[in-house]
Backbone and ligand atoms as CSV (ligand in chain L), in Angstrom:
chain,resi,resn,atom,element,x,y,z
A,1,UNK,N,N,74.483,123.405,106.156
A,1,UNK,CA,C,75.638,123.716,105.288
A,1,UNK,C,C,76.159,125.126,105.606
A,2,UNK,N,N,77.470,125.305,105.539
A,2,UNK,CA,C,78.067,126.623,105.776
A,2,UNK,C,C,77.505,127.643,104.779
A,3,UNK,N,N,77.274,128.855,105.237
A,3,UNK,CA,C,76.613,129.863,104.391
A,3,UNK,C,C,77.462,130.272,103.173
A,4,UNK,N,N,78.769,130.051,103.237
A,4,UNK,CA,C,79.635,130.432,102.119
A,4,UNK,C,C,79.827,129.315,101.088
A,5,UNK,N,N,79.177,128.188,101.345
A,5,UNK,CA,C,79.317,127.050,100.431
A,5,UNK,C,C,78.193,127.058,99.396
A,6,UNK,N,N,78.583,127.033,98.132
A,6,UNK,CA,C,77.608,127.019,97.038
A,6,UNK,C,C,76.934,125.651,96.947
A,7,UNK,N,N,77.754,124.598,96.993
A,7,UNK,CA,C,77.215,123.232,96.962
A,7,UNK,C,C,78.275,122.264,97.483
A,8,UNK,N,N,77.793,121.123,97.930
A,8,UNK,CA,C,78.723,120.100,98.412
A,8,UNK,C,C,79.195,119.273,97.223
A,9,UNK,N,N,80.521,119.156,97.086
A,9,UNK,CA,C,81.084,118.422,95.949
A,9,UNK,C,C,81.396,116.971,96.329
A,10,UNK,N,N,81.961,116.781,97.527
A,10,UNK,CA,C,82.233,115.419,98.015
A,10,UNK,C,C,81.694,115.355,99.449
A,11,UNK,N,N,80.665,114.538,99.637
A,11,UNK,CA,C,79.967,114.494,100.933
A,11,UNK,C,C,80.758,113.675,101.963
A,12,UNK,N,N,80.327,113.761,103.216
A,12,UNK,CA,C,80.975,112.966,104.266
A,12,UNK,C,C,80.889,111.478,103.945
A,13,UNK,N,N,79.742,111.035,103.461
A,13,UNK,CA,C,79.588,109.613,103.116
A,13,UNK,C,C,80.541,109.216,101.982
A,14,UNK,N,N,80.636,110.082,100.984
A,14,UNK,CA,C,81.530,109.782,99.857
A,14,UNK,C,C,82.993,109.737,100.321
A,15,UNK,N,N,83.353,110.656,101.213
A,15,UNK,CA,C,84.731,110.667,101.743
A,15,UNK,C,C,84.984,109.376,102.524
A,16,UNK,N,N,83.999,108.943,103.280
A,16,UNK,CA,C,84.156,107.706,104.051
A,16,UNK,C,C,84.397,106.510,103.113
A,17,UNK,N,N,83.633,106.458,102.030
A,17,UNK,CA,C,83.811,105.372,101.052
A,17,UNK,C,C,85.207,105.432,100.427
A,18,UNK,N,N,85.649,106.650,100.129
A,18,UNK,CA,C,86.980,106.829,99.504
A,18,UNK,C,C,88.081,106.381,100.448
A,19,UNK,N,N,88.028,106.820,101.707
A,19,UNK,CA,C,89.113,106.469,102.638
A,19,UNK,C,C,89.137,104.962,102.882
A,20,UNK,N,N,87.963,104.343,102.931
A,20,UNK,CA,C,87.909,102.883,103.102
A,20,UNK,C,C,88.560,102.182,101.914
A,21,UNK,N,N,88.242,102.652,100.706
A,21,UNK,CA,C,88.808,102.020,99.500
A,21,UNK,C,C,90.320,102.190,99.437
A,22,UNK,N,N,90.802,103.415,99.657
A,22,UNK,CA,C,92.245,103.652,99.519
A,22,UNK,C,C,93.018,102.917,100.611
A,23,UNK,N,N,92.477,102.865,101.828
A,23,UNK,CA,C,93.153,102.127,102.905
A,23,UNK,C,C,93.293,100.652,102.521
A,24,UNK,N,N,92.254,100.098,101.910
A,24,UNK,CA,C,92.317,98.690,101.481
A,24,UNK,C,C,93.354,98.511,100.370
A,25,UNK,N,N,93.446,99.487,99.467
A,25,UNK,CA,C,94.448,99.408,98.388
A,25,UNK,C,C,95.861,99.445,98.962
A,26,UNK,N,N,96.074,100.323,99.948
A,26,UNK,CA,C,97.401,100.422,100.574
A,26,UNK,C,C,97.711,99.136,101.346
A,27,UNK,N,N,96.735,98.628,102.095
A,27,UNK,CA,C,96.929,97.345,102.805
A,27,UNK,C,C,97.355,96.249,101.833
A,28,UNK,N,N,96.679,96.196,100.694
A,28,UNK,CA,C,96.977,95.164,99.688
A,28,UNK,C,C,98.386,95.358,99.111
A,29,UNK,N,N,98.736,96.591,98.775
A,29,UNK,CA,C,99.983,96.841,98.048
A,29,UNK,C,C,101.227,96.689,98.920
A,30,UNK,N,N,101.092,96.919,100.225
A,30,UNK,CA,C,102.282,96.902,101.089
A,30,UNK,C,C,102.329,95.705,102.035
A,31,UNK,N,N,101.396,94.785,101.872
A,31,UNK,CA,C,101.305,93.656,102.815
A,31,UNK,C,C,102.620,92.880,102.904
A,32,UNK,N,N,103.298,92.719,101.764
A,32,UNK,CA,C,104.504,91.883,101.749
A,32,UNK,C,C,105.771,92.684,101.449
A,33,UNK,N,N,105.754,93.973,101.716
A,33,UNK,CA,C,106.891,94.810,101.286
A,33,UNK,C,C,108.158,94.521,102.084
A,34,UNK,N,N,108.008,94.131,103.335
A,34,UNK,CA,C,109.191,93.893,104.162
A,34,UNK,C,C,109.880,95.162,104.631
A,35,UNK,N,N,109.305,96.302,104.311
A,35,UNK,CA,C,109.866,97.595,104.734
A,35,UNK,C,C,108.898,98.277,105.693
A,36,UNK,N,N,109.353,99.376,106.292
A,36,UNK,CA,C,108.443,100.171,107.125
A,36,UNK,C,C,107.580,101.035,106.205
A,37,UNK,N,N,106.313,101.125,106.534
A,37,UNK,CA,C,105.398,101.960,105.740
A,37,UNK,C,C,105.222,103.298,106.446
A,38,UNK,N,N,105.510,104.377,105.713
A,38,UNK,CA,C,105.399,105.723,106.275
A,38,UNK,C,C,104.379,106.534,105.492
A,39,UNK,N,N,103.341,107.001,106.187
A,39,UNK,CA,C,102.418,107.958,105.582
A,39,UNK,C,C,102.966,109.350,105.834
A,40,UNK,N,N,103.217,110.085,104.769
A,40,UNK,CA,C,103.831,111.405,104.880
A,40,UNK,C,C,102.808,112.469,104.507
A,41,UNK,N,N,102.333,113.156,105.517
A,41,UNK,CA,C,101.283,114.167,105.352
A,41,UNK,C,C,101.907,115.498,104.953
A,42,UNK,N,N,101.408,116.089,103.880
A,42,UNK,CA,C,101.904,117.401,103.463
A,42,UNK,C,C,100.974,118.470,104.040
A,43,UNK,N,N,101.511,119.199,105.013
A,43,UNK,CA,C,100.721,120.208,105.736
A,43,UNK,C,C,100.391,121.390,104.830
A,44,UNK,N,N,99.276,122.104,105.105
A,44,UNK,CA,C,98.365,121.756,106.179
A,44,UNK,C,C,97.156,120.994,105.685
A,45,UNK,N,N,96.825,121.183,104.405
A,45,UNK,CA,C,95.522,120.754,103.893
A,45,UNK,C,C,95.231,119.261,104.023
A,46,UNK,N,N,96.305,118.447,104.116
A,46,UNK,CA,C,96.099,116.999,104.077
A,46,UNK,C,C,95.818,116.380,105.433
A,47,UNK,N,N,95.815,117.208,106.473
A,47,UNK,CA,C,95.809,116.648,107.819
A,47,UNK,C,C,94.506,115.910,108.149
A,48,UNK,N,N,93.397,116.369,107.633
A,48,UNK,CA,C,92.113,115.729,107.941
A,48,UNK,C,C,92.000,114.389,107.203
A,49,UNK,N,N,92.354,114.398,105.934
A,49,UNK,CA,C,92.348,113.178,105.121
A,49,UNK,C,C,93.303,112.146,105.714
A,50,UNK,N,N,94.496,112.601,106.075
A,50,UNK,CA,C,95.500,111.719,106.683
A,50,UNK,C,C,94.942,111.050,107.937
A,51,UNK,N,N,94.297,111.845,108.791
A,51,UNK,CA,C,93.772,111.315,110.051
A,51,UNK,C,C,92.742,110.227,109.822
A,52,UNK,N,N,91.867,110.436,108.860
A,52,UNK,CA,C,90.833,109.424,108.578
A,52,UNK,C,C,91.439,108.200,107.890
A,53,UNK,N,N,92.348,108.441,106.932
A,53,UNK,CA,C,92.935,107.337,106.169
A,53,UNK,C,C,93.753,106.409,107.063
A,54,UNK,N,N,94.575,106.974,107.935
A,54,UNK,CA,C,95.486,106.137,108.734
A,54,UNK,C,C,94.724,105.219,109.678
A,55,UNK,N,N,93.536,105.662,110.125
A,55,UNK,CA,C,92.742,104.829,111.037
A,55,UNK,C,C,92.208,103.577,110.354
A,56,UNK,N,N,92.121,103.624,109.030
A,56,UNK,CA,C,91.542,102.495,108.292
A,56,UNK,C,C,92.592,101.548,107.706
A,57,UNK,N,N,93.868,101.919,107.829
A,57,UNK,CA,C,94.927,101.031,107.351
A,57,UNK,C,C,95.233,100.040,108.466
A,58,UNK,N,N,95.236,98.757,108.131
A,58,UNK,CA,C,95.440,97.748,109.178
A,58,UNK,C,C,96.904,97.342,109.327
A,59,UNK,N,N,97.732,97.609,108.316
A,59,UNK,CA,C,99.161,97.310,108.431
A,59,UNK,C,C,99.799,98.247,109.461
A,60,UNK,N,N,100.936,97.826,110.062
A,60,UNK,CA,C,101.669,98.768,110.905
A,60,UNK,C,C,102.101,99.967,110.061
A,61,UNK,N,N,101.848,101.146,110.573
A,61,UNK,CA,C,102.155,102.328,109.774
A,61,UNK,C,C,102.740,103.418,110.662
A,62,UNK,N,N,103.744,104.124,110.113
A,62,UNK,CA,C,104.300,105.278,110.808
A,62,UNK,C,C,103.799,106.529,110.101
A,63,UNK,N,N,103.830,107.644,110.827
A,63,UNK,CA,C,103.412,108.898,110.189
A,63,UNK,C,C,104.489,109.958,110.375
A,64,UNK,N,N,104.516,110.883,109.416
A,64,UNK,CA,C,105.377,112.053,109.550
A,64,UNK,C,C,104.783,113.180,108.722
A,65,UNK,N,N,105.427,114.338,108.811
A,65,UNK,CA,C,104.849,115.544,108.220
A,65,UNK,C,C,105.919,116.347,107.495
A,66,UNK,N,N,105.544,116.912,106.352
A,66,UNK,CA,C,106.374,117.931,105.707
A,66,UNK,C,C,105.482,119.123,105.404
A,67,UNK,N,N,106.116,120.270,105.331
A,67,UNK,CA,C,105.384,121.463,104.904
A,67,UNK,C,C,106.169,122.091,103.766
A,68,UNK,N,N,105.495,122.379,102.692
A,68,UNK,CA,C,106.161,122.945,101.520
A,68,UNK,C,C,105.337,124.112,101.001
A,69,UNK,N,N,105.980,124.960,100.223
A,69,UNK,CA,C,105.194,125.998,99.556
A,69,UNK,C,C,105.756,126.182,98.165
A,70,UNK,N,N,104.851,126.381,97.233
A,70,UNK,CA,C,105.296,126.580,95.860
A,70,UNK,C,C,105.906,127.964,95.730
A,71,UNK,N,N,106.854,128.081,94.829
A,71,UNK,CA,C,107.306,129.425,94.474
A,71,UNK,C,C,106.162,130.139,93.777
A,72,UNK,N,N,106.220,131.479,93.785
A,72,UNK,CA,C,105.166,132.262,93.139
A,72,UNK,C,C,105.102,131.992,91.650
A,73,UNK,N,N,104.010,132.445,91.057
A,73,UNK,CA,C,103.758,132.169,89.639
A,73,UNK,C,C,104.918,132.641,88.765
A,74,UNK,N,N,105.580,133.732,89.186
A,74,UNK,CA,C,106.666,134.303,88.392
A,74,UNK,C,C,107.811,133.332,88.182
A,75,UNK,N,N,107.984,132.404,89.122
A,75,UNK,CA,C,109.088,131.458,88.999
A,75,UNK,C,C,108.571,130.035,88.785
A,76,UNK,N,N,107.327,129.924,88.362
A,76,UNK,CA,C,106.686,128.613,88.237
A,76,UNK,C,C,107.458,127.676,87.319
A,77,UNK,N,N,108.140,128.239,86.332
A,77,UNK,CA,C,108.789,127.374,85.348
A,77,UNK,C,C,109.895,126.533,85.984
A,78,UNK,N,N,110.414,126.991,87.122
A,78,UNK,CA,C,111.485,126.223,87.762
A,78,UNK,C,C,110.967,124.890,88.287
A,79,UNK,N,N,109.657,124.828,88.593
A,79,UNK,CA,C,109.091,123.579,89.075
A,79,UNK,C,C,109.571,123.200,90.459
A,80,UNK,N,N,110.189,124.128,91.167
A,80,UNK,CA,C,110.694,123.817,92.496
A,80,UNK,C,C,109.699,124.265,93.553
A,81,UNK,N,N,109.851,123.677,94.745
A,81,UNK,CA,C,109.045,124.137,95.873
A,81,UNK,C,C,109.985,124.443,97.040
A,82,UNK,N,N,109.532,125.326,97.911
A,82,UNK,CA,C,110.259,125.606,99.161
A,82,UNK,C,C,109.924,124.541,100.177
A,83,UNK,N,N,110.934,124.002,100.840
A,83,UNK,CA,C,110.672,123.067,101.932
A,83,UNK,C,C,110.723,123.833,103.239
A,84,UNK,N,N,109.572,123.924,103.902
A,84,UNK,CA,C,109.461,124.697,105.144
A,84,UNK,C,C,109.628,123.806,106.369
A,85,UNK,N,N,109.232,122.543,106.238
A,85,UNK,CA,C,109.454,121.545,107.292
A,85,UNK,C,C,109.888,120.266,106.586
A,86,UNK,N,N,111.085,119.809,106.923
A,86,UNK,CA,C,111.690,118.689,106.180
A,86,UNK,C,C,111.454,117.362,106.914
A,87,UNK,N,N,111.734,116.278,106.222
A,87,UNK,CA,C,111.668,114.945,106.827
A,87,UNK,C,C,113.085,114.559,107.240
A,88,UNK,N,N,113.248,114.281,108.535
A,88,UNK,CA,C,114.580,113.931,109.041
A,88,UNK,C,C,114.549,112.521,109.591
A,89,UNK,N,N,115.082,111.556,108.850
A,89,UNK,CA,C,115.313,110.236,109.432
A,89,UNK,C,C,116.418,109.532,108.659
A,90,UNK,N,N,117.127,108.673,109.365
A,90,UNK,CA,C,118.342,108.079,108.811
A,90,UNK,C,C,118.074,106.752,108.104
A,91,UNK,N,N,116.867,106.207,108.266
A,91,UNK,CA,C,116.608,104.836,107.810
A,91,UNK,C,C,115.790,104.778,106.519
A,92,UNK,N,N,115.855,105.833,105.699
A,92,UNK,CA,C,114.980,105.873,104.520
A,92,UNK,C,C,115.145,104.686,103.558
A,93,UNK,N,N,116.323,104.065,103.453
A,93,UNK,CA,C,116.403,102.875,102.587
A,93,UNK,C,C,115.505,101.726,103.054
A,94,UNK,N,N,115.066,101.793,104.310
A,94,UNK,CA,C,114.157,100.766,104.835
A,94,UNK,C,C,112.703,101.225,104.859
A,95,UNK,N,N,112.424,102.320,104.179
A,95,UNK,CA,C,111.099,102.928,104.306
A,95,UNK,C,C,110.415,103.052,102.945
A,96,UNK,N,N,109.154,102.597,102.907
A,96,UNK,CA,C,108.273,102.866,101.764
A,96,UNK,C,C,107.395,104.049,102.149
A,97,UNK,N,N,107.477,105.118,101.350
A,97,UNK,CA,C,106.725,106.339,101.672
A,97,UNK,C,C,105.473,106.433,100.799
A,98,UNK,N,N,104.355,106.736,101.433
A,98,UNK,CA,C,103.157,107.154,100.694
A,98,UNK,C,C,102.906,108.605,101.066
A,99,UNK,N,N,103.076,109.491,100.114
A,99,UNK,CA,C,102.817,110.910,100.356
A,99,UNK,C,C,101.303,111.133,100.300
A,100,UNK,N,N,100.777,111.782,101.333
A,100,UNK,CA,C,99.325,112.004,101.400
A,100,UNK,C,C,99.030,113.483,101.158
A,101,UNK,N,N,98.246,113.754,100.133
A,101,UNK,CA,C,97.876,115.123,99.754
A,101,UNK,C,C,96.361,115.272,99.776
A,102,UNK,N,N,95.915,116.491,99.979
A,102,UNK,CA,C,94.483,116.766,99.870
A,102,UNK,C,C,94.068,116.991,98.420
A,103,UNK,N,N,94.935,117.678,97.659
A,103,UNK,CA,C,94.549,118.019,96.282
A,103,UNK,C,C,95.782,118.149,95.390
A,104,UNK,N,N,95.635,117.731,94.154
A,104,UNK,CA,C,96.678,117.956,93.141
A,104,UNK,C,C,96.124,118.933,92.120
A,105,UNK,N,N,96.947,119.943,91.874
A,105,UNK,CA,C,96.545,120.996,90.941
A,105,UNK,C,C,97.499,120.903,89.728
A,106,UNK,N,N,98.571,121.678,89.750
A,106,UNK,CA,C,99.525,121.600,88.635
A,106,UNK,C,C,100.326,120.294,88.659
A,107,UNK,N,N,100.439,119.686,89.839
A,107,UNK,CA,C,101.252,118.488,89.978
A,107,UNK,C,C,102.691,118.768,90.374
A,108,UNK,N,N,103.043,120.061,90.471
A,108,UNK,CA,C,104.442,120.412,90.729
A,108,UNK,C,C,104.916,119.969,92.111
A,109,UNK,N,N,104.042,120.147,93.121
A,109,UNK,CA,C,104.459,119.812,94.487
A,109,UNK,C,C,104.813,118.334,94.579
A,110,UNK,N,N,103.923,117.482,94.094
A,110,UNK,CA,C,104.164,116.047,94.246
A,110,UNK,C,C,105.291,115.555,93.355
A,111,UNK,N,N,105.392,116.054,92.142
A,111,UNK,CA,C,106.469,115.535,91.296
A,111,UNK,C,C,107.819,115.966,91.863
A,112,UNK,N,N,107.872,117.158,92.459
A,112,UNK,CA,C,109.120,117.583,93.104
A,112,UNK,C,C,109.431,116.703,94.309
A,113,UNK,N,N,108.409,116.462,95.140
A,113,UNK,CA,C,108.637,115.695,96.378
A,113,UNK,C,C,109.053,114.256,96.095
A,114,UNK,N,N,108.517,113.652,95.052
A,114,UNK,CA,C,108.918,112.280,94.710
A,114,UNK,C,C,110.421,112.242,94.431
A,115,UNK,N,N,110.877,113.154,93.583
A,115,UNK,CA,C,112.315,113.187,93.257
A,115,UNK,C,C,113.139,113.465,94.514
A,116,UNK,N,N,112.674,114.405,95.314
A,116,UNK,CA,C,113.407,114.803,96.518
A,116,UNK,C,C,113.559,113.630,97.487
A,117,UNK,N,N,112.463,112.907,97.724
A,117,UNK,CA,C,112.488,111.812,98.708
A,117,UNK,C,C,113.262,110.606,98.176
A,118,UNK,N,N,113.222,110.385,96.870
A,118,UNK,CA,C,114.031,109.304,96.286
A,118,UNK,C,C,115.518,109.648,96.406
A,119,UNK,N,N,115.825,110.915,96.168
A,119,UNK,CA,C,117.207,111.373,96.305
A,119,UNK,C,C,117.709,111.219,97.734
A,120,UNK,N,N,116.804,111.411,98.689
A,120,UNK,CA,C,117.167,111.241,100.100
A,120,UNK,C,C,117.340,109.768,100.461
A,121,UNK,N,N,116.932,108.857,99.558
A,121,UNK,CA,C,117.219,107.450,99.759
A,121,UNK,C,C,116.047,106.555,100.094
A,122,UNK,N,N,114.816,107.065,100.032
A,122,UNK,CA,C,113.654,106.227,100.357
A,122,UNK,C,C,113.626,104.987,99.469
A,123,UNK,N,N,113.205,103.863,100.052
A,123,UNK,CA,C,113.120,102.620,99.266
A,123,UNK,C,C,112.127,102.771,98.121
A,124,UNK,N,N,110.982,103.409,98.413
A,124,UNK,CA,C,110.000,103.685,97.362
A,124,UNK,C,C,109.165,104.884,97.779
A,125,UNK,N,N,108.598,105.544,96.777
A,125,UNK,CA,C,107.746,106.702,97.048
A,125,UNK,C,C,106.514,106.605,96.164
A,126,UNK,N,N,105.344,106.562,96.797
A,126,UNK,CA,C,104.089,106.619,96.055
A,126,UNK,C,C,103.279,107.809,96.528
A,127,UNK,N,N,102.243,108.151,95.761
A,127,UNK,CA,C,101.455,109.343,96.082
A,127,UNK,C,C,99.980,109.005,96.208
A,128,UNK,N,N,99.343,109.700,97.138
A,128,UNK,CA,C,97.930,109.480,97.419
A,128,UNK,C,C,97.263,110.833,97.563
A,129,UNK,N,N,96.191,111.059,96.839
A,129,UNK,CA,C,95.474,112.330,96.975
A,129,UNK,C,C,93.979,112.082,97.129
A,130,UNK,N,N,93.346,112.913,97.939
A,130,UNK,CA,C,91.893,112.839,98.023
A,130,UNK,C,C,91.262,113.359,96.734
A,131,UNK,N,N,91.735,114.519,96.288
A,131,UNK,CA,C,91.137,115.184,95.124
A,131,UNK,C,C,92.186,115.382,94.038
A,132,UNK,N,N,91.762,115.229,92.806
A,132,UNK,CA,C,92.658,115.476,91.678
A,132,UNK,C,C,91.934,116.361,90.675
A,133,UNK,N,N,92.640,117.415,90.258
A,133,UNK,CA,C,92.107,118.345,89.247
A,133,UNK,C,C,92.957,118.247,87.990
A,134,UNK,N,N,92.793,117.182,87.201
A,134,UNK,CA,C,93.669,117.013,86.027
A,134,UNK,C,C,93.539,118.148,85.014
A,135,UNK,N,N,92.400,118.836,85.027
A,135,UNK,CA,C,92.224,119.973,84.093
A,135,UNK,C,C,93.275,121.050,84.300
A,136,UNK,N,N,93.829,121.115,85.506
A,136,UNK,CA,C,94.808,122.156,85.839
A,136,UNK,C,C,96.236,121.771,85.445
A,137,UNK,N,N,96.375,120.568,84.895
A,137,UNK,CA,C,97.701,120.065,84.571
A,137,UNK,C,C,98.078,120.424,83.144
A,138,UNK,N,N,99.332,120.775,82.938
A,138,UNK,CA,C,99.854,120.937,81.589
A,138,UNK,C,C,100.862,119.809,81.375
A,139,UNK,N,N,100.445,118.745,80.655
A,139,UNK,CA,C,101.318,117.572,80.524
A,139,UNK,C,C,102.666,117.889,79.889
A,140,UNK,N,N,102.747,119.008,79.153
A,140,UNK,CA,C,104.051,119.353,78.576
A,140,UNK,C,C,104.999,119.874,79.658
A,141,UNK,N,N,104.441,120.336,80.794
A,141,UNK,CA,C,105.281,120.795,81.914
A,141,UNK,C,C,105.435,119.696,82.964
A,142,UNK,N,N,104.292,119.232,83.505
A,142,UNK,CA,C,104.312,118.186,84.526
A,142,UNK,C,C,103.234,117.163,84.173
A,143,UNK,N,N,103.657,115.977,83.788
A,143,UNK,CA,C,102.701,114.922,83.426
A,143,UNK,C,C,102.594,113.979,84.621
A,144,UNK,N,N,101.683,114.310,85.527
A,144,UNK,CA,C,101.673,113.613,86.806
A,144,UNK,C,C,100.383,112.827,87.034
A,145,UNK,N,N,100.523,111.595,87.520
A,145,UNK,CA,C,99.364,110.765,87.858
A,145,UNK,C,C,99.593,110.162,89.243
A,146,UNK,N,N,98.662,110.391,90.185
A,146,UNK,CA,C,98.845,109.819,91.528
A,146,UNK,C,C,98.642,108.306,91.518
A,147,UNK,N,N,99.265,107.621,92.486
A,147,UNK,CA,C,99.081,106.167,92.603
A,147,UNK,C,C,97.728,105.834,93.224
A,148,UNK,N,N,97.301,106.653,94.177
A,148,UNK,CA,C,95.998,106.453,94.824
A,148,UNK,C,C,95.237,107.770,94.715
A,149,UNK,N,N,94.005,107.695,94.200
A,149,UNK,CA,C,93.223,108.925,93.992
A,149,UNK,C,C,91.808,108.738,94.524
A,150,UNK,N,N,91.389,109.685,95.374
A,150,UNK,CA,C,90.030,109.626,95.893
A,150,UNK,C,C,89.007,109.872,94.816
A,151,UNK,N,N,89.054,111.065,94.238
A,151,UNK,CA,C,88.104,111.383,93.173
A,151,UNK,C,C,88.645,112.538,92.334
A,152,UNK,N,N,88.260,112.496,91.061
A,152,UNK,CA,C,88.613,113.582,90.147
A,152,UNK,C,C,87.536,114.655,90.253
A,153,UNK,N,N,87.959,115.903,90.332
A,153,UNK,CA,C,86.969,116.989,90.457
A,153,UNK,C,C,87.192,118.029,89.355
A,154,UNK,N,N,86.136,118.801,89.059
A,154,UNK,CA,C,86.293,119.877,88.065
A,154,UNK,C,C,87.105,121.034,88.653
A,155,UNK,N,N,87.467,121.970,87.795
A,155,UNK,CA,C,88.304,123.086,88.225
A,155,UNK,C,C,87.458,124.151,88.917
A,156,UNK,N,N,87.027,123.844,90.140
A,156,UNK,CA,C,86.245,124.779,90.962
A,156,UNK,C,C,87.065,125.137,92.196
A,157,UNK,N,N,86.702,126.242,92.852
A,157,UNK,CA,C,87.377,126.647,94.093
A,157,UNK,C,C,86.781,125.835,95.236
A,158,UNK,N,N,87.507,124.822,95.688
A,158,UNK,CA,C,86.962,123.936,96.715
A,158,UNK,C,C,87.585,124.201,98.084
A,159,UNK,N,N,86.752,124.028,99.107
A,159,UNK,CA,C,87.193,124.225,100.490
A,159,UNK,C,C,86.586,123.112,101.351
A,160,UNK,N,N,87.102,123.011,102.567
A,160,UNK,CA,C,86.566,122.034,103.510
A,160,UNK,C,C,87.411,120.777,103.576
A,161,UNK,N,N,87.227,119.989,104.648
A,161,UNK,CA,C,87.957,118.734,104.851
A,161,UNK,C,C,89.465,118.979,104.685
A,162,UNK,N,N,89.934,120.054,105.316
A,162,UNK,CA,C,91.360,120.385,105.265
A,162,UNK,C,C,91.703,121.519,104.330
A,163,UNK,N,N,90.881,121.714,103.296
A,163,UNK,CA,C,91.203,122.740,102.295
A,163,UNK,C,C,90.676,124.097,102.749
A,164,UNK,N,N,91.480,125.133,102.464
A,164,UNK,CA,C,91.126,126.463,102.970
A,164,UNK,C,C,90.920,127.486,101.873
A,165,UNK,N,N,90.280,128.580,102.267
A,165,UNK,CA,C,90.419,129.861,101.564
A,165,UNK,C,C,90.820,130.853,102.642
A,166,UNK,N,N,92.010,131.454,102.505
A,166,UNK,CA,C,92.482,132.413,103.500
A,166,UNK,C,C,92.460,131.808,104.910
A,167,UNK,N,N,92.852,130.539,105.004
A,167,UNK,CA,C,92.965,129.773,106.269
A,167,UNK,C,C,91.619,129.434,106.916
A,168,UNK,N,N,90.524,129.747,106.269
A,168,UNK,CA,C,89.212,129.400,106.809
A,168,UNK,C,C,88.664,128.130,106.131
A,169,UNK,N,N,87.648,127.566,106.750
A,169,UNK,CA,C,86.852,126.439,106.218
A,169,UNK,C,C,87.522,125.067,106.312
A,170,UNK,N,N,88.752,124.985,106.859
A,170,UNK,CA,C,89.436,123.686,106.870
A,170,UNK,C,C,88.677,122.641,107.692
A,171,UNK,N,N,87.905,123.083,108.681
A,171,UNK,CA,C,87.251,122.147,109.609
A,171,UNK,C,C,85.907,121.619,109.102
A,172,UNK,N,N,85.445,122.083,107.955
A,172,UNK,CA,C,84.181,121.536,107.430
A,172,UNK,C,C,84.358,120.045,107.151
A,173,UNK,N,N,83.339,119.234,107.436
A,173,UNK,CA,C,83.496,117.784,107.293
A,173,UNK,C,C,83.315,117.263,105.862
A,174,UNK,N,N,83.034,118.145,104.929
A,174,UNK,CA,C,82.824,117.764,103.520
A,174,UNK,C,C,83.665,118.694,102.639
A,175,UNK,N,N,83.773,118.362,101.346
A,175,UNK,CA,C,84.423,119.255,100.379
A,175,UNK,C,C,83.317,120.008,99.646
A,176,UNK,N,N,83.384,121.325,99.718
A,176,UNK,CA,C,82.350,122.132,99.067
A,176,UNK,C,C,82.944,123.115,98.083
A,177,UNK,N,N,82.066,123.641,97.217
A,177,UNK,CA,C,82.480,124.701,96.295
A,177,UNK,C,C,82.192,126.038,96.979
A,178,UNK,N,N,83.220,126.890,97.028
A,178,UNK,CA,C,83.073,128.193,97.685
A,178,UNK,C,C,82.290,129.147,96.775
A,179,UNK,N,N,81.366,129.900,97.397
A,179,UNK,CA,C,80.619,130.897,96.613
A,179,UNK,C,C,81.591,131.933,96.045
A,180,UNK,N,N,81.522,132.222,94.757
A,180,UNK,CA,C,82.484,133.161,94.146
A,180,UNK,C,C,82.495,134.520,94.829
A,181,UNK,N,N,81.345,134.969,95.374
A,181,UNK,CA,C,81.346,136.306,95.979
A,181,UNK,C,C,82.274,136.392,97.202
A,182,UNK,N,N,82.601,135.230,97.780
A,182,UNK,CA,C,83.486,135.230,98.955
A,182,UNK,C,C,84.921,135.617,98.549
A,183,UNK,N,N,85.368,135.132,97.396
A,183,UNK,CA,C,86.757,135.422,97.023
A,183,UNK,C,C,86.887,136.497,95.940
A,184,UNK,N,N,85.770,137.074,95.516
A,184,UNK,CA,C,85.865,138.191,94.558
A,184,UNK,C,C,85.531,139.517,95.233
A,185,UNK,N,N,85.295,139.455,96.568
A,185,UNK,CA,C,84.964,140.684,97.320
A,185,UNK,C,C,86.073,141.698,97.184
L,1,PRP,C1,C,98.014,122.696,98.066
L,1,PRP,C2,C,97.940,121.179,98.162
L,1,PRP,C3,C,99.231,120.756,97.557
L,1,PRP,C4,C,99.484,121.811,96.494
L,1,PRP,C5,C,98.998,121.268,95.181
L,1,PRP,O1,O,98.694,123.195,99.182
L,1,PRP,O2,O,97.804,120.750,99.480
L,1,PRP,O3,O,100.292,120.726,98.496
L,1,PRP,O4,O,98.730,122.973,96.863
L,1,PRP,O5,O,99.303,122.163,94.154
L,1,PRP,P1,P,100.178,121.738,92.881
L,1,PRP,O6,O,99.699,120.417,92.389
L,1,PRP,O7,O,99.884,122.865,91.910
L,1,PRP,O8,O,101.619,121.717,93.290
L,1,PRP,P2,P,98.661,124.728,99.606
L,1,PRP,O9,O,99.818,125.433,98.947
L,1,PRP,O10,O,97.290,125.307,99.334
L,1,PRP,O11,O,98.957,124.695,101.176
L,1,PRP,P3,P,98.044,124.216,102.412
L,1,PRP,O12,O,97.810,122.729,102.234
L,1,PRP,O13,O,98.888,124.515,103.618
L,1,PRP,O14,O,96.762,125.012,102.385
């Protein structure tokens, strides 16, 4: 185990079980859609989950990427996000999008992206997350529930399997809790 990890929260085996389950759910839900299925990875944290998940989906699937960043806490009430890398395609009315995220915290990123992609004309937009931290949600601001969820986790500082602290730890094969002394230094 990495020396900065306090404990493993979601093991490699557990992640494997999760990706197998969610891939089967997506296969089931889109089998008869008649549209193109697009997995939309939100960079950067979701890239590892996306890579494992897409290999287990048996339906024809396309992939694409967006990069977004939340506005700072001072402007949080706006609920908007900055789009740093956009999705450019002309055929969105023929596309069912599944947005793939590593983690949901406040829910602002995904609730914004759903509205944004529907406005752009997507036939449908669903959301998929490996980790969900519902404790971090304020339902009076954003009452958000993902369509596909790997596992619910407590409000801990998690890293690994795509998730970072200061751009480190993304390559760990499991999700771990970061030792507090690492980020309180
Ligand atoms: C994380 C995560 C989501 C967002 C969730 O990304 O991947 O995109 O934050 O937060 P929310 O539910 O409060 O909107 P982050 O900004 O850490 O970027 P990264 O994936 O590039 O590390």
